[in-house]
C-alpha positions as CSV (number, residue, x, y, z in Angstrom):
1,X,-7.6,170.6,203.8
2,X,-6.9,168.0,206.8
3,X,-9.7,166.2,207.8
4,X,-11.9,167.0,210.6
5,X,-13.4,164.3,213.1
6,X,-16.8,165.1,214.5
7,X,-18.0,163.1,217.5
8,X,-21.2,162.6,219.0
9,X,-22.1,160.7,221.9
10,X,-25.8,159.4,222.9
11,X,-27.6,157.8,225.6
12,X,-29.3,155.3,223.8
13,X,-27.7,152.8,220.6
14,X,-30.7,153.4,218.6
15,X,-30.6,157.3,219.0
16,X,-27.0,156.6,217.3
17,X,-27.9,154.6,214.6
18,X,-30.8,157.2,213.3
19,X,-28.1,159.7,213.8
20,X,-25.8,157.6,211.6
21,X,-29.1,157.0,208.7
22,X,-29.8,161.2,208.7
23,X,-25.6,161.4,208.2
24,X,-26.3,159.2,204.9
25,X,-29.4,160.7,204.6
26,X,-27.6,164.3,204.2
27,X,-24.8,163.3,201.9
28,X,-22.4,162.2,203.9
29,X,-21.1,159.2,203.0
30,X,-21.0,155.9,204.9
31,X,-17.5,154.2,204.8
32,X,-16.9,158.2,206.7
33,X,-19.2,157.2,209.8
34,X,-18.3,154.7,212.5
35,X,-20.7,153.7,215.2
36,X,-19.9,152.2,218.5
37,X,-23.2,151.4,219.9
38,X,-22.5,149.8,223.8
39,X,-23.4,151.0,227.5
40,X,-26.5,152.5,228.6
41,X,-29.3,150.1,227.5
42,X,-31.6,151.3,224.8
43,X,-35.6,151.9,225.8
44,X,-35.8,148.2,224.2
45,X,-33.3,146.8,227.6
46,X,-31.2,145.7,224.9
47,X,-27.7,146.1,224.4
48,X,-25.8,146.1,221.1
49,X,-22.5,146.5,219.8
50,X,-21.8,147.4,215.8
51,X,-18.8,149.2,214.4
52,X,-17.9,150.1,210.6
53,X,-15.6,147.5,209.0
54,X,-12.7,150.0,209.4
55,X,-11.0,149.4,212.8
56,X,-12.6,151.9,215.3
57,X,-10.6,152.9,218.3
58,X,-14.0,153.6,220.1
59,X,-15.3,149.9,219.5
60,X,-16.7,148.4,222.8
61,X,-15.3,145.7,224.4
62,X,-16.8,143.7,227.6
63,X,-14.8,144.9,230.4
64,X,-15.2,148.2,231.5
65,X,-11.2,149.2,232.2
66,X,-10.5,147.8,228.3
67,X,-13.2,150.0,227.0
68,X,-11.7,153.4,229.0
69,X,-8.3,152.5,228.0
70,X,-9.7,152.5,224.3
71,X,-11.5,155.5,224.7
72,X,-9.0,157.5,226.6
73,X,-6.8,156.4,223.6
74,X,-8.9,157.7,220.6
75,X,-9.6,160.7,222.8
76,X,-6.7,161.2,223.5
77,X,-5.4,160.9,219.6
78,X,-7.9,163.9,219.3
79,X,-7.4,166.3,221.7
80,X,-4.4,167.7,223.0
81,X,-5.6,168.7,227.0
82,X,-5.6,165.9,228.7
83,X,-8.9,167.7,230.5
84,X,-11.0,167.4,227.4
85,X,-9.5,163.9,226.9
86,X,-10.6,162.6,230.1
87,X,-14.0,164.3,229.8
88,X,-15.2,162.8,226.7
89,X,-13.9,159.1,227.6
90,X,-15.2,159.8,231.0
91,X,-18.7,160.5,229.4
92,X,-18.5,157.6,226.6
93,X,-18.6,155.3,229.0
94,X,-22.5,154.8,229.5
95,X,-23.5,156.3,226.0
96,X,-23.0,155.4,222.0
97,X,-20.2,157.1,220.1
98,X,-21.1,158.4,216.0
99,X,-17.9,159.0,214.9
100,X,-17.5,161.3,211.4
101,X,-14.5,161.5,209.1
102,X,-15.5,164.8,207.3
103,X,-13.5,165.5,204.6
104,X,-14.3,169.4,204.7
105,X,-15.1,171.9,207.1
106,X,-18.9,172.5,205.7
107,X,-18.9,168.6,205.5
108,X,-18.0,168.5,209.5
109,X,-20.5,171.7,210.5
110,X,-23.5,169.8,208.4
111,X,-22.1,166.4,210.4
112,X,-22.2,168.5,213.7
113,X,-25.4,170.4,213.4
114,X,-27.3,166.8,212.5
115,X,-25.8,165.1,215.6
116,X,-27.2,167.7,217.6
117,X,-30.1,167.4,216.0
118,X,-30.7,163.9,216.3
119,X,-30.0,163.7,220.1
120,X,-26.3,164.2,221.0
121,X,-25.2,164.7,224.4
122,X,-23.8,167.7,225.5
123,X,-20.7,166.7,226.9
124,X,-19.7,169.2,229.1
125,X,-22.8,169.5,231.0
126,X,-23.1,165.8,231.5
127,X,-19.1,165.6,232.4
128,X,-20.4,168.5,235.5
129,X,-23.1,166.4,236.6
130,X,-21.2,163.1,237.2
131,X,-18.8,165.5,239.2
132,X,-22.0,165.4,242.2
133,X,-22.8,161.7,241.1
134,X,-21.3,157.8,242.9
135,X,-19.7,156.4,239.9
136,X,-21.8,153.3,239.9
137,X,-24.9,155.1,240.1
138,X,-24.0,156.6,236.4
139,X,-25.2,154.1,234.3
140,X,-28.5,153.6,236.2
141,X,-29.0,157.5,235.6
142,X,-28.4,157.1,232.3
143,X,-31.0,154.1,232.0
144,X,-33.7,155.6,233.9
145,X,-34.3,158.2,231.3
146,X,-37.1,158.8,228.6
147,X,-36.4,159.7,225.4
148,X,-38.9,162.2,223.9
149,X,-39.7,161.0,220.1
150,X,-41.2,164.0,218.1
151,X,-42.2,163.0,214.1
152,X,-41.3,165.7,211.5
153,X,-43.2,166.1,208.3
154,X,-41.3,166.6,205.4
155,X,-43.0,167.6,202.1
156,X,-41.9,167.4,198.6
157,X,-43.3,167.0,195.1
158,X,-43.0,164.9,192.2
159,X,-44.3,165.4,188.7
160,X,-47.5,162.7,187.8
161,X,-49.7,162.9,184.3
162,X,-52.6,164.4,184.4
163,X,-53.6,163.8,180.8
164,X,-52.9,164.9,177.5
165,X,-54.0,165.4,174.1
166,X,-54.0,162.8,171.3
167,X,-54.0,164.0,167.7
168,X,-55.1,161.5,165.2
169,X,-55.1,162.2,160.9
170,X,-57.8,159.9,159.0
171,X,-59.3,160.1,155.2
172,X,-62.8,160.9,155.4
173,X,-64.8,161.4,151.6
174,X,-67.8,163.5,151.7
175,X,-70.2,163.3,148.5
176,X,-70.6,166.8,146.3
177,X,-71.7,168.2,143.3
178,X,-71.8,171.1,140.9
179,X,-74.3,172.0,138.2
180,X,-73.3,172.7,134.5
181,X,-74.9,173.9,131.5
182,X,-73.8,171.7,128.7
183,X,-73.8,172.6,124.9
184,X,-74.7,169.9,122.0
185,X,-74.9,170.1,118.6
186,X,-77.1,168.5,116.5
187,X,-76.7,168.5,112.4
188,X,-80.2,168.7,110.9
189,X,-81.1,167.6,107.6
190,X,-84.3,168.8,105.4
191,X,-85.0,168.0,101.9
192,X,-87.3,170.6,99.8
193,X,-89.0,170.4,96.6
194,X,-88.1,172.9,94.0
195,X,-88.4,172.8,90.5
196,X,-86.1,176.0,88.7
197,X,-84.0,176.0,85.9
198,X,-80.2,174.8,86.9
199,X,-77.8,177.7,87.2
200,X,-74.1,177.6,86.7
201,X,-73.3,176.9,90.2
202,X,-75.6,174.2,90.2
203,X,-73.6,172.7,87.5
204,X,-70.3,173.3,88.5
205,X,-71.9,170.6,91.6
206,X,-73.4,168.5,89.2
207,X,-70.5,165.6,90.8
208,X,-69.9,162.7,93.1
209,X,-69.3,164.4,95.9
210,X,-69.6,163.7,99.8
211,X,-69.1,166.2,102.7
212,X,-68.8,165.2,106.3
213,X,-70.6,167.9,108.9
214,X,-69.3,166.8,112.6
215,X,-71.7,167.3,115.8
216,X,-69.8,168.8,118.7
217,X,-71.2,168.0,122.5
218,X,-69.6,169.4,125.7
219,X,-68.9,166.6,128.7
220,X,-68.0,167.5,132.1
221,X,-64.4,167.4,133.1
222,X,-63.3,166.5,137.0
223,X,-60.1,168.1,138.0
224,X,-58.9,167.8,142.0
225,X,-56.7,170.1,144.1
226,X,-55.5,169.6,147.2
227,X,-55.7,172.4,149.4
228,X,-54.4,173.6,152.7
229,X,-57.6,174.9,154.4
230,X,-56.5,174.6,158.1
231,X,-53.7,174.6,160.4
232,X,-53.7,173.2,164.2
233,X,-51.2,173.8,166.5
234,X,-49.8,172.2,169.6
235,X,-47.7,173.6,172.8
236,X,-47.7,173.7,176.4
237,X,-48.7,176.5,178.6
238,X,-47.4,175.8,182.4
239,X,-49.3,177.6,185.2
240,X,-48.3,177.2,188.8
241,X,-50.6,177.0,191.5
242,X,-50.3,177.0,196.0
243,X,-51.2,174.3,198.0
244,X,-51.3,173.9,201.5
245,X,-50.4,170.6,203.0
246,X,-52.0,169.6,206.5
247,X,-51.1,166.3,208.5
248,X,-50.3,165.4,212.1
249,X,-47.3,164.1,213.1
250,X,-46.7,162.6,216.5
251,X,-45.1,163.8,219.6
252,X,-44.3,161.9,222.4
253,X,-45.1,163.9,225.7
254,X,-44.2,162.7,229.4
255,X,-46.5,163.5,232.3
256,X,-44.8,163.8,235.4
257,X,-46.8,162.7,238.4
258,X,-45.2,163.4,242.1
259,X,-46.6,160.3,244.3
260,X,-47.5,161.4,248.0
261,X,-47.0,158.8,250.5
262,X,-50.0,156.9,252.0
263,X,-50.8,157.6,255.3
264,X,-51.3,154.6,257.5
265,X,-54.7,155.2,259.4
266,X,-55.3,151.4,260.1
267,X,-51.6,151.7,262.4
268,X,-53.0,154.7,264.2
269,X,-56.5,153.5,265.2
270,X,-54.3,150.0,266.8
271,X,-52.1,152.2,268.7
272,X,-55.5,153.8,270.0
């Protein structure tokens, strides 16, 4: 697609610079924007002259005649119609120019909307007013205008930390007890006095011998086994809420008061 050039003419240099900043804030590259600040003084009563690094046909010069020639050549390269070229050249003599070299049709449309939004003058309307105004009064007429500035509130959102949960695991010990009944064996030896004849069974044991009787007892045994008794699950739940943002914005208001001529009563009395 062929590149398109969008032109915005401003009465005040500060408005032209502000419009250029808004163009860059809305995604139009800085290298695609040229600014020529000259002509009418802005509301700080200063005359500036700034241009982009790239050569710009609309760059201001000291002499009005040179300025007119440069503007005429520049607008002549944009408009095939001499009437449009002359009209834009005439209006641009007393204003500051913002030029956008758009790469796409959408970019050109967005640039035009932004330039209009931030104070680009209506060239047709201004040229029509110039027809009934002497040339030497045009710059003076522009300088007498008062720009009305109004603030706009833009509300956005950002993510902040509001708290959270930290899980820590540690080993703790607590005393436990169990009651057991333990059995023990005890060998009991009793001697009883008797007097009877020895039998064959008694005679069979009548020799050296030994015999052991072992005592037994139950003792406690401790065995430990780890078991999972609880699970802690962590998750996030997202909720939304509506909030109304209230603030104040400033708007410059201009009051117009008509001044009536004063009556010279003293002079009237002297004439009497």
